[in-house]
Each structure stands twice: as structure tokens, then as C-alpha cells.
Backbone bond lengths (Angstrom), bond angles and torsions (degrees), N, CA, C in turn:
res aa  C-N    CA-C-N  psi(-1)  N-CA   C-N-CA  omega(-1)  CA-C   N-CA-C  phi
1 M - - - 1.463 - - 1.522 109.40 -
2 I 1.327 116.03 127.22 1.457 121.58 179.83 1.514 108.14 -102.39
3 A 1.328 117.49 134.92 1.459 119.70 179.79 1.512 109.13 -145.49
4 V 1.313 116.50 145.85 1.455 121.47 174.66 1.520 110.37 -112.43
5 V 1.319 117.22 2.82 1.457 122.41 173.49 1.525 107.43 -127.56
6 E 1.315 115.23 161.77 1.458 119.39 178.00 1.520 109.14 -81.25
7 I 1.329 116.06 118.94 1.457 121.64 -179.30 1.524 107.98 -102.04
8 P 1.339 118.31 125.38 1.463 120.13 179.23 1.527 111.02 -54.36
9 P 1.340 118.29 142.31 1.470 121.01 -175.43 1.527 113.99 -53.44
10 Q 1.330 117.47 -43.25 1.454 119.52 -178.70 1.528 111.36 -63.96
11 L 1.320 116.60 -38.67 1.455 120.51 177.50 1.521 110.92 -69.89
12 A 1.325 117.38 -39.77 1.461 120.91 178.70 1.524 110.79 -60.34
13 T 1.326 116.76 -42.60 1.471 120.49 177.80 1.520 110.69 -62.80
14 Y 1.328 115.92 -42.79 1.461 119.93 178.86 1.532 110.77 -61.61
15 L 1.315 117.57 -44.17 1.458 121.17 -179.05 1.522 111.65 -63.54
16 E 1.320 117.30 -37.92 1.463 120.48 175.92 1.528 110.93 -62.26
17 R 1.323 116.61 -42.58 1.461 120.88 178.22 1.525 111.01 -66.60
18 L 1.331 116.54 -37.26 1.457 120.50 178.63 1.528 110.79 -64.39
19 V 1.312 117.27 -45.23 1.467 121.02 177.86 1.527 110.18 -59.59
20 E 1.318 116.96 -42.60 1.470 120.74 178.13 1.526 110.92 -62.52
21 A 1.329 116.46 -41.70 1.464 120.18 -179.06 1.524 111.25 -64.85
22 I 1.330 116.88 -43.65 1.462 120.28 178.61 1.524 110.17 -63.84
23 S 1.334 115.92 -43.47 1.460 120.58 -178.52 1.524 112.85 -65.89
24 S 1.320 117.08 -23.41 1.465 119.71 178.73 1.524 112.29 -74.32
25 V 1.330 116.27 -16.22 1.466 120.90 -177.67 1.522 111.90 -107.32
26 A 1.331 116.69 -37.84 1.465 120.96 -175.08 1.522 109.86 -139.88
27 E 1.330 116.03 154.58 1.459 120.37 175.40 1.530 108.05 -72.14
28 L 1.310 115.75 120.12 1.455 122.35 -172.52 1.523 109.91 -101.77
29 D 1.328 116.31 120.40 1.461 120.44 177.41 1.518 112.16 -89.34
30 A 1.327 116.83 -30.41 1.463 120.14 -178.74 1.518 109.77 -163.16
31 C 1.325 114.74 157.96 1.459 121.11 175.34 1.528 107.01 -149.77
32 Y 1.332 116.03 132.73 1.461 121.11 -173.47 1.523 110.50 -127.52
33 L 1.315 114.87 139.64 1.455 122.17 171.55 1.519 108.23 -91.22
34 L 1.343 116.10 131.94 1.456 122.02 -179.70 1.528 109.15 -126.80
35 G 1.319 115.91 -161.90 1.455 121.72 171.39 1.514 113.76 65.99
36 S 1.323 115.76 -154.22 1.456 121.38 -173.75 1.524 112.59 -61.48
37 A 1.331 117.30 -34.74 1.466 119.75 -179.26 1.521 111.53 -66.49
38 A 1.331 117.47 -33.77 1.464 120.70 178.43 1.518 111.87 -80.92
39 L 1.338 116.31 -19.49 1.461 121.44 -177.90 1.526 112.57 -99.37
40 G 1.341 116.48 3.72 1.455 119.95 177.31 1.508 114.76 78.02
41 A 1.351 117.19 22.16 1.467 120.28 -177.18 1.530 111.77 -123.07
42 Y 1.314 117.62 18.31 1.464 121.28 -176.70 1.527 111.15 -72.04
43 V 1.345 115.59 133.70 1.460 122.24 175.79 1.526 107.78 -119.56
44 Q 1.324 116.13 117.19 1.454 121.24 -176.11 1.529 111.45 -55.25
45 G 1.324 116.48 127.87 1.455 122.09 176.44 1.512 114.75 82.70
46 E 1.336 117.74 -11.29 1.461 121.28 -179.12 1.525 112.30 -114.55
47 S 1.326 116.56 -40.34 1.459 120.06 -178.20 1.522 111.06 -78.54
48 D 1.321 116.10 158.15 1.455 120.87 166.31 1.525 107.95 -79.68
49 V 1.334 116.29 161.97 1.455 119.98 169.23 1.526 107.04 -115.71
50 D 1.321 115.64 123.75 1.464 122.60 -173.54 1.525 109.48 -107.50
51 V 1.323 115.96 127.36 1.465 121.81 -176.54 1.523 108.94 -136.31
52 I 1.320 116.09 137.63 1.458 122.13 169.41 1.524 108.06 -117.02
53 A 1.326 115.75 128.15 1.467 122.09 177.55 1.520 108.92 -112.70
54 V 1.321 115.97 148.51 1.464 121.87 178.45 1.522 108.03 -124.53
55 T 1.321 116.19 118.64 1.463 120.97 178.44 1.528 109.71 -93.33
56 S 1.316 116.44 158.57 1.462 120.75 -174.70 1.522 112.88 -72.35
57 R 1.339 116.51 -17.82 1.465 120.75 179.98 1.526 108.84 -153.40
58 S 1.330 114.91 169.37 1.452 120.21 175.37 1.528 109.53 -66.72
59 L 1.335 116.70 140.90 1.461 121.91 -177.48 1.521 110.53 -100.03
60 S 1.323 114.77 147.12 1.463 119.23 172.68 1.525 109.15 -69.18
61 L 1.313 116.28 165.54 1.456 119.76 179.45 1.522 110.84 -61.20
62 D 1.334 117.71 -39.62 1.471 120.59 178.13 1.524 110.65 -63.16
63 E 1.333 117.20 -39.80 1.468 120.58 178.73 1.527 110.86 -67.05
64 R 1.305 116.65 -38.15 1.466 119.63 177.89 1.524 110.47 -62.87
65 R 1.302 116.07 -44.51 1.462 119.72 178.92 1.520 111.17 -63.06
66 A 1.332 116.53 -41.48 1.465 120.25 -179.89 1.525 110.85 -64.95
67 L 1.328 116.84 -39.45 1.470 119.76 179.05 1.518 110.53 -65.98
68 A 1.327 116.94 -43.97 1.468 119.98 179.02 1.524 110.90 -61.79
69 E 1.313 117.67 -40.59 1.464 121.22 179.16 1.526 110.77 -65.51
70 A 1.327 117.09 -40.05 1.464 120.57 179.04 1.524 111.15 -63.63
71 A 1.333 116.65 -41.56 1.465 120.21 178.67 1.523 111.12 -68.81
72 E 1.322 116.59 -40.23 1.462 121.51 -178.76 1.522 111.78 -64.89
73 A 1.335 117.11 -27.58 1.471 121.24 -174.46 1.525 113.04 -74.03
74 I 1.332 117.96 -14.55 1.467 120.53 -177.25 1.527 109.11 -90.13
75 P 1.330 118.91 122.50 1.474 120.34 177.99 1.523 110.87 -59.49
76 C 1.321 115.57 128.48 1.462 120.98 -174.24 1.524 110.17 -100.27
77 P 1.334 118.24 127.86 1.470 120.69 179.77 1.524 112.67 -76.07
78 A 1.324 116.74 -14.43 1.460 121.05 177.77 1.524 109.31 -87.44
79 R 1.326 115.74 179.43 1.458 119.77 177.27 1.520 110.21 -60.85
80 K 1.326 116.02 -39.98 1.458 122.09 173.73 1.524 108.32 -167.00
81 L 1.320 115.65 162.82 1.457 122.11 171.42 1.522 108.47 -95.02
82 E 1.325 116.11 132.00 1.457 121.76 169.23 1.527 106.87 -112.26
83 L 1.324 115.30 104.66 1.463 122.33 -174.81 1.523 109.26 -113.44
84 V 1.329 116.01 126.66 1.458 121.87 173.87 1.524 107.50 -120.86
85 V 1.331 116.39 132.51 1.464 121.68 -176.00 1.527 108.97 -119.43
86 Y 1.332 114.84 126.39 1.470 122.34 176.80 1.525 109.63 -114.75
87 P 1.338 118.17 145.25 1.466 118.84 166.23 1.523 109.32 -78.36
88 R 1.303 117.54 148.29 1.466 120.61 -177.63 1.528 110.57 -58.82
89 G 1.332 114.33 137.43 1.447 120.03 177.32 1.509 114.80 86.12
90 S 1.331 117.70 5.48 1.460 121.05 -177.40 1.523 110.07 -127.82
91 D 1.347 116.16 145.97 1.457 119.74 171.76 1.524 110.72 -103.87
92 E 1.331 116.40 17.53 1.460 122.01 175.89 1.525 108.89 -109.98
93 W 1.319 117.00 115.84 1.455 121.39 -174.80 1.531 111.24 -73.32
94 E 1.340 114.31 162.06 1.467 120.44 178.68 1.527 112.79 -119.11
95 I 1.328 117.30 -18.34 1.462 121.20 176.32 1.527 107.98 -138.74
96 N 1.315 115.80 132.12 1.466 121.83 170.66 1.518 106.73 -128.90
97 L 1.330 115.71 106.61 1.462 121.86 -173.58 1.516 110.96 -118.45
98 N 1.321 116.71 125.91 1.463 123.26 166.71 1.519 105.91 -115.14
99 T 1.325 117.27 106.33 1.454 120.04 -170.51 1.518 111.59 -58.45
100 G 1.329 113.48 135.39 1.458 120.88 178.51 1.511 114.36 77.62
101 E 1.332 117.06 -2.44 1.467 119.78 -174.91 1.524 113.52 -127.50
102 H 1.345 116.41 -46.53 1.459 117.72 -164.73 1.523 109.60 -164.84
103 V 1.327 115.71 144.77 1.458 120.77 169.13 1.516 108.42 -145.80
104 S 1.313 116.29 139.49 1.456 121.94 177.39 1.519 108.87 -136.59
105 F 1.331 115.19 147.84 1.459 121.13 179.18 1.531 112.13 -118.94
106 H 1.320 116.69 8.51 1.462 120.48 -174.68 1.527 109.59 -135.34
107 P 1.338 118.68 114.26 1.470 121.53 -177.86 1.525 114.11 -55.82
108 A 1.311 117.95 -29.72 1.463 120.10 -178.70 1.525 112.16 -64.52
109 E 1.337 116.80 -16.87 1.464 120.93 -178.71 1.528 112.97 -82.99
110 E 1.328 117.76 -9.55 1.463 121.16 -172.76 1.531 110.86 -124.78
111 P 1.335 118.20 147.45 1.475 119.86 173.11 1.528 110.09 -62.41
112 G 1.325 116.68 126.22 1.460 119.75 -173.71 1.510 115.33 -73.30
113 F 1.336 118.08 -20.65 1.456 119.48 -173.10 1.517 112.75 -64.99
114 W 1.340 117.99 -32.17 1.467 119.55 179.23 1.524 111.17 -57.84
115 F 1.323 116.05 -40.64 1.464 120.80 -175.38 1.527 110.93 -74.99
116 V 1.331 116.95 -33.75 1.463 120.11 173.94 1.522 109.96 -61.45
117 L 1.322 117.18 -45.76 1.468 120.62 -179.07 1.524 111.07 -66.53
118 D 1.319 117.23 -40.26 1.471 119.91 177.40 1.526 110.69 -59.87
119 R 1.330 116.86 -43.06 1.465 119.25 -179.01 1.530 111.13 -69.85
120 A 1.330 116.61 -34.28 1.466 119.24 177.05 1.527 111.08 -63.07
121 I 1.319 116.38 -43.63 1.466 120.50 178.62 1.525 110.46 -68.36
122 A 1.330 115.91 -37.10 1.466 120.17 -179.99 1.523 112.08 -62.05
123 E 1.321 117.97 -31.08 1.458 120.56 179.03 1.531 111.20 -56.43
124 Q 1.324 116.00 -32.69 1.470 120.13 -177.07 1.527 113.16 -97.55
125 H 1.342 116.98 -23.52 1.468 117.41 -167.97 1.536 115.74 -132.80
126 A 1.320 119.19 -1.80 1.467 119.37 -176.92 1.531 111.11 -59.75
127 V 1.317 115.84 132.25 1.461 122.50 178.16 1.523 107.90 -102.99
128 P 1.341 118.21 113.87 1.470 119.10 -179.80 1.529 111.10 -68.89
129 L 1.318 116.08 122.93 1.460 121.48 172.53 1.517 109.92 -92.72
130 V 1.329 115.05 -33.42 1.461 123.70 175.04 1.512 106.44 -145.72
131 G 1.335 117.65 141.12 1.450 120.10 172.89 1.512 114.23 93.30
132 P 1.338 115.86 -173.79 1.466 121.71 -173.82 1.514 112.46 -79.27
133 P 1.331 117.23 173.56 1.467 120.19 173.84 1.527 111.14 -57.37
134 W 1.321 115.33 154.09 1.465 122.44 -177.21 1.523 112.29 -50.45
135 S 1.325 117.41 -44.16 1.461 122.21 -172.61 1.518 113.08 -63.72
136 E 1.324 118.20 -17.40 1.462 120.55 179.50 1.527 112.32 -80.85
137 L 1.320 117.67 -16.08 1.463 120.18 -177.72 1.523 113.71 -115.85
138 F 1.327 117.63 -21.74 1.464 120.34 -177.18 1.530 109.90 -123.55
139 A 1.326 115.82 133.11 1.462 120.65 175.47 1.521 109.45 -69.34
140 P 1.326 117.74 148.33 1.470 120.08 -179.49 1.526 111.15 -65.37
141 M 1.327 115.33 146.54 1.453 121.68 176.06 1.529 109.11 -77.57
142 T 1.320 117.45 143.02 1.457 119.84 173.96 1.522 109.26 -82.00
143 R 1.322 116.31 154.59 1.465 120.10 177.93 1.533 109.92 -60.96
144 E 1.319 116.65 -36.98 1.463 120.23 179.91 1.528 111.02 -62.34
145 D 1.344 116.51 -41.37 1.466 119.93 178.68 1.528 110.86 -62.60
146 V 1.320 116.21 -41.45 1.463 120.15 -179.03 1.529 110.28 -67.75
147 L 1.313 117.10 -42.84 1.467 120.14 178.95 1.525 111.11 -62.55
148 D 1.331 117.01 -41.17 1.466 120.29 177.58 1.526 110.42 -62.30
149 A 1.338 116.33 -42.40 1.464 120.39 -179.89 1.524 110.90 -65.60
150 L 1.319 117.37 -39.38 1.467 120.70 178.04 1.522 110.74 -63.61
151 A 1.328 116.88 -42.60 1.464 120.02 178.35 1.526 110.67 -60.99
152 E 1.332 116.98 -40.90 1.467 120.78 177.85 1.524 110.77 -66.09
153 A 1.318 116.74 -37.88 1.472 120.16 178.86 1.528 110.56 -63.67
154 F 1.320 117.26 -42.77 1.459 120.23 178.44 1.531 110.76 -64.21
155 D 1.330 116.37 -39.62 1.464 119.51 176.03 1.530 110.27 -62.03
156 W 1.327 116.71 -37.95 1.466 121.37 -179.69 1.528 110.43 -63.65
157 Y 1.329 117.43 -44.36 1.466 119.66 178.43 1.533 110.71 -60.46
158 D 1.311 116.72 -41.66 1.471 120.72 177.47 1.526 111.60 -60.58
159 R 1.323 114.84 -40.39 1.466 120.11 -172.00 1.518 113.69 -87.41
160 E 1.350 117.10 -39.22 1.464 121.46 -167.57 1.520 115.01 -107.35
161 D 1.321 117.79 -30.90 1.465 119.89 -177.83 1.525 109.24 -77.23
162 P 1.347 118.74 123.87 1.467 120.22 -178.81 1.520 113.36 -55.92
163 E 1.331 117.41 -31.37 1.466 121.02 179.75 1.522 112.55 -93.13
164 G 1.331 115.97 -4.38 1.450 119.43 178.97 1.518 112.85 60.57
165 P 1.326 117.36 -145.13 1.460 120.87 -177.25 1.525 114.30 -63.37
166 S 1.334 117.94 -14.71 1.467 120.14 -178.25 1.523 112.88 -87.59
167 S 1.321 118.15 -4.38 1.461 119.42 179.39 1.528 110.31 -66.87
168 R 1.316 116.07 152.73 1.466 120.63 -177.68 1.521 110.91 -58.48
169 L 1.335 116.84 -43.62 1.464 120.21 -178.36 1.522 110.89 -65.05
170 A 1.347 116.53 -40.82 1.462 119.56 179.80 1.526 110.99 -65.20
171 V 1.329 116.51 -41.21 1.471 120.08 -179.83 1.527 110.55 -64.06
172 L 1.329 116.92 -46.51 1.465 119.88 -179.93 1.521 111.50 -64.99
173 S 1.327 116.29 -39.00 1.470 119.94 177.94 1.523 110.58 -64.78
174 T 1.328 116.58 -37.55 1.465 120.87 178.28 1.515 111.00 -64.09
175 I 1.329 116.49 -43.93 1.463 120.14 179.77 1.526 110.50 -64.69
176 R 1.315 116.19 -43.04 1.473 118.59 179.67 1.528 110.83 -64.93
177 T 1.327 116.87 -37.98 1.459 120.37 177.04 1.524 110.74 -62.76
178 S 1.323 116.62 -40.90 1.461 120.41 178.16 1.521 110.79 -59.88
179 Y 1.339 116.43 -41.23 1.462 120.38 178.81 1.527 110.42 -63.20
180 W 1.340 116.28 -44.21 1.470 119.68 179.16 1.522 111.17 -62.39
181 L 1.331 117.43 -42.62 1.463 120.59 -179.64 1.525 111.28 -60.84
182 E 1.336 117.18 -33.94 1.463 120.72 -179.21 1.525 113.07 -81.17
183 T 1.324 116.46 -35.29 1.466 119.82 -169.04 1.523 114.47 -116.64
184 G 1.341 117.28 -20.88 1.455 119.90 -173.89 1.513 113.25 79.25
185 R 1.324 117.17 6.03 1.463 121.79 -178.79 1.522 110.40 -112.93
186 W 1.349 114.45 142.78 1.465 120.88 173.85 1.519 109.26 -96.85
187 I 1.312 116.31 133.96 1.453 121.52 175.62 1.526 108.23 -130.28
188 S 1.327 116.95 170.22 1.456 120.49 179.89 1.522 110.51 -68.51
189 K 1.309 116.71 159.79 1.466 120.15 178.43 1.534 111.47 -61.88
190 P 1.354 120.01 -44.52 1.469 118.41 176.84 1.528 113.26 -60.85
191 E 1.333 116.78 -38.59 1.466 119.97 178.76 1.530 110.11 -66.67
192 A 1.333 116.36 -38.34 1.470 119.64 178.03 1.520 110.90 -64.96
193 A 1.345 116.08 -41.00 1.466 119.50 178.70 1.529 110.57 -62.00
194 A 1.344 116.79 -41.73 1.472 120.14 178.64 1.528 110.89 -64.80
195 W 1.333 116.74 -39.15 1.470 120.93 177.15 1.525 110.91 -61.15
196 F 1.317 116.88 -45.05 1.462 120.30 -177.96 1.529 110.75 -67.42
197 W 1.333 115.68 -39.99 1.465 120.92 177.88 1.516 110.55 -57.50
198 Q 1.321 116.31 -50.64 1.463 120.36 -178.80 1.526 111.41 -65.38
199 R 1.312 116.62 -35.77 1.460 120.13 179.43 1.524 111.04 -63.83
200 V 1.324 116.53 -48.70 1.462 120.03 -179.48 1.515 110.52 -65.80
201 R 1.341 115.65 -39.62 1.471 118.98 178.94 1.525 111.01 -60.47
202 A 1.333 115.92 -41.75 1.460 120.40 179.00 1.528 110.56 -65.28
203 E 1.332 116.73 -38.70 1.446 120.29 179.13 1.537 111.05 -65.51
204 I 1.330 115.84 -37.84 1.471 119.57 176.03 1.520 111.02 -62.05
205 E 1.332 115.75 -46.79 1.464 119.89 -179.33 1.533 110.43 -62.50
206 A 1.339 115.38 -39.49 1.482 118.95 -179.27 1.529 111.61 -66.98
207 A 1.322 115.52 -28.12 1.476 119.91 -177.35 1.522 112.71 -86.43
208 R 1.337 118.14 -12.36 1.482 120.91 -176.63 1.527 111.20 -74.77
């Protein structure tokens, strides 16, 4: 297992078991850790664990179901596993699994912008658990694609989040988006919140 961040031992063991489970069902070309664990903001038992797997070929529906069941069967030390599986050479996923909550096998059933944003962040932070670096399997996202996905995400918060733009997740996502727009870099939501805090504090001091 290759990592550029420190992965807690319990999570590392879980990820090894997850890779084994996926490999028992499908030929696995790569597997990447994303999300808070790849960004250095993982909190044991509270954070989700985000993983993208790449299979060597497109899977049949029965194979997709078997892979999802194999992943679901492993007790997860995080709040939940969010697993997305792509066939090699495609930017259209075949499995979207949130353990204990939801599984889908058809991209048309899900808003596509979430996956665009995940892949954009993965370009900078994906930790290879198996296989080559991210850039060898996925083409880079264009800035236009990311901006379109961000606009759709903001529309989603307006439409779907009961608290709308005032929800904690929407506020943190907004701050992180602001950081990306200024710097071109993706950081964790807690790191973005700390950046914004210090920025406003400095502006207050400058105005006194």
C-alpha cells in the first residue's frame, strides 16, 4: 500500500481488506483513497471514507452487485464507506455505494456533478492503494467542467438541502470553493474554514 498521508492503523487494515474484497470479485487495476483521509482531516468514527476503484473492464450487472455486496460485508471503522467504481478508460462509473444507505449501478440515477468534483479533487490528492498514480488512468478535468459542476452543486443545495445555503455543509463547501477559485488548490473543509477565519481576522486587524 502506497500512501502520502498518515493513515490510522484501523483504517489502513480496513482498506487492505476492502481491496482484497474487490479483487475477489473483479480484476482491479487501481484503487485510490480520497476525501478527508487523503486530505489529512480524517476523524475516526466520524468521517466517511471515500474510495475510487478502477476495474480492468466493464462489469456485468451481476458482477456489480457482487462487488457491492463484498464491500458492504466488511465492517467499516468510518461513519460509512463511499465507494465509486469505474471501468478502466471511462469517466462513467458503474457502482456508487454508500454503505448502509444506498447503492446504484446506473449513472443516470445520480447527479453527475458530485463525481466531477470528486475526480477534480482526486487529481491533487488521490492516494494510490493499488495501481499507478491517478493521472495515468484519468484525464485531467477542465476548469470549465469544474465550474459547471460547482454551479450545479450550489443549485442542489438551494433545491435539496432543507437549510439551503445556511446549512453547515453548504457553508463549508462555499468556503472551500472560494479557496479553490483563488488558488486552484483543493483543501479539506476544516482547513478551508481555518483559512477563512484567519483571513477575516486579518482583515479586521487591518481595518482597526
